[in-house]
C-alpha positions, 0 to 999 in steps of 0.5 A: 481615364486616359489622362490618369492612365497617362500620368501613371504610365509616364510617371513610372516610366520616366522614373524608371528611365532615369534609373535605367540610365543609372544602370547603364552608367553603373554597368559601363563603369564597373565592367569597362568597354570590353566586358560591357560590350560583351554584355550588350552583345548578349542582350542583342542576341537575346532580343533577336531570339525573343523577337522570333520566338516569343514576341508574336505571342505577346502581341497576339494575346493583346489583339485577341484579348476580350474581357468576356473570356479573359480567364481562358484567354490568359490561361492559354497565353501563359501555358503557350508562353511557357512552352515557347520559353522551354523550347528556347532553353532546350535549343540553347542547351543543345547548341552547347552540347553540340559544341556550337556555342560556349556555355557562357555565351548561351547562358548570357543570351538565354537567361535574359530572354527568359527574364524578359519573357516572364516580365513581358508576359505578365505585364501584357496581361495586366495591361490588357486588363487595364491594371495601370497602377499594378503595371506602374509598380512593376515597371518601377520595381524592375528599374530598382532591381536591375542595377542592384541585381546586375551589380551584385552578380558582376561583383560575384562573377566579374563576367558579362555572363554574370551581369546578364544573369543578374539582370534576368533575375531582376526581371523575374523578381520585378514581375512578382506582383504581376504574376500574383495578379495573373496566376489564377488564370493558370488553373483554367483549362488550355483552349486549343481554339484560343491557341489557334487564334493566337497562331492565326493572328500571329503567324505573320508576326513570327517572321516580322518581329524576328526580322525587326529585332535583327534590324534593331540589334544587328548593328551591334553584332556587325560592329563587333564582327567588323571592328571589335567588342570594345567598340560596342561598349561606347556605341551601345552606351550612347545608343541606350542613353537616347533610347531611354530618353525617348522610347521608354516614355513612348512605351508609356504613351502606347500603354495609356492610349492603345488599350482604350483605342482597341476597346473602342474599336472592339465596340465598333466605335470608329469615331472614338477610335480615331479620336484616341489615335489622333491624340496618341499621334500628337503625344508621340509628336510632342515626345519626339520633338521636345525629347530630341531637342533636349537630347541635342542640348544636353546629351554630350554633358550627360554622356561625360557625367554618366559614362566618363571620358572614354565614352564621351568621345563617341557622343559628339558624332553619334548623338545626332544620328541616334536621336533622329533614328530613335524618333523614327523608331518611335513612330514606326513601332508605337504608332504606325506599328499599332495598326496591326490591332485595327486591321484584319491582317498583321502583314503590314508589320512583316513589310515594315520589318523586312524593309528595316532589316534590308536597309540596315543590313545593306548600309551596315555592310557598306559603311561599318568596315570603313567607318566603324561606329559612325557607319553602324549608327548611319545603318541604324538610321537607314533601317529606321527610316525605311521601316517607318516609311513602309509602316506609314504607307501600309497604315495609310493604305488601309486607313487604319491610323489617322495622320494629322501631319499639320499637327506634327509640323506645328509641334516640331516647329515650336520645338525647333524654335525652343531649341534655337533659343536654348542654343543662343544661351551659349552665347551669353557671358554667364556661368555654366549652371545659369546657361543650363537653367536658361536652356531648360527654361526655353525648352520648358516654355515651348513644351508648355505652349504645345501642351496648351495648344494641342491638348497633349494628354488632355492637359490642355483642356483640363488647364483651360477648364481650371482657368475658366473656373477661376475666372468665373469665381473672380467675377462672382466676387 
């Protein structure tokens, strides 16, 4: 079942990632560095608000969810989430009324927050219920609607606020099949007891996720303050290219493995829980190792093709830093960060988030004024490194997550060797297209070797069984 879920999740996420990259490229070219930078600042602010106000409830729901009481748990989740979203909108309106922020700035921030909350709420409900096909469809719909909605809204308004509103509406429309699946639970009576469970479990996460969101997005806000809004455009475009290449697939792995691991843990099957988590760790190692190798080989060309010359100049110095930072983030958020579902306390997330924002803020304040975008990227790297280290130490201290470090070194070693072979293709006197094909072949062969040796996504076992059956059939003949 995990293999089937992994294929559906990853297939939909990879296709969605490609469309998301096209969205970023489309918005960057349509809006230009200045307006695109303002749009990215709205999104950064929206993610920080989402982290403080909403994300804790989403994670609490997943931790508390059980199939035996699903309707009351889901109904209470939807109603509680509606209250939180309403509070965000009211507070945003009050800041406009008080003259603290402009109407455009508040609308550009609050609307994406609401759109994200709607999509993620019903996404989480379907994920907990193991409605994998439905989740895959919704992910693809969002990837299709975002570029269309954003482009249409920008064409009508010509503003960063309009672009943000179009993206928000796309999230809501993409959630339609998920809403249809989860909506019957709204008729269930609100349960104060379940709400208290959410608050008891999630109270440490309110601060943790908010701090973490500030650590993830604060570099863009500081870059705008100490440099310019225009500098945020190329910086954000390169950063989003890397994130779409690694984080989106890693989210799919989390969606494939973690619900099964949590269900095994709820059933008291600790051996199966650790087996699933070990397989997930190998999957993350595979994604980060070969994803990083692919990015370092092809990102400069991709930035030039997708975003144009104005953005390509920033790629050379930023791509290696962003790649390492994003790889650390994958393990910190999608593996070690999942320890909160297997511990009685969620305090580990608070520790990691505090380390993330402290290291990132200190480095940003030190480096951005003098080094601009490169300083912001280094601050992001420092933040992710500190957060990953603390999350790993916390998870290991409470023995929540297995750490097959030798597997990590083996997978990374094969990826490094494949990347070295890919780099040697540049020395050949061949056409550029031929060199690109040789690079892809080197990385592909390395990836196939790792899949076979380490049984990534269960494919290694499946292929070996298929081979044995074919050999047996040949002997019978």
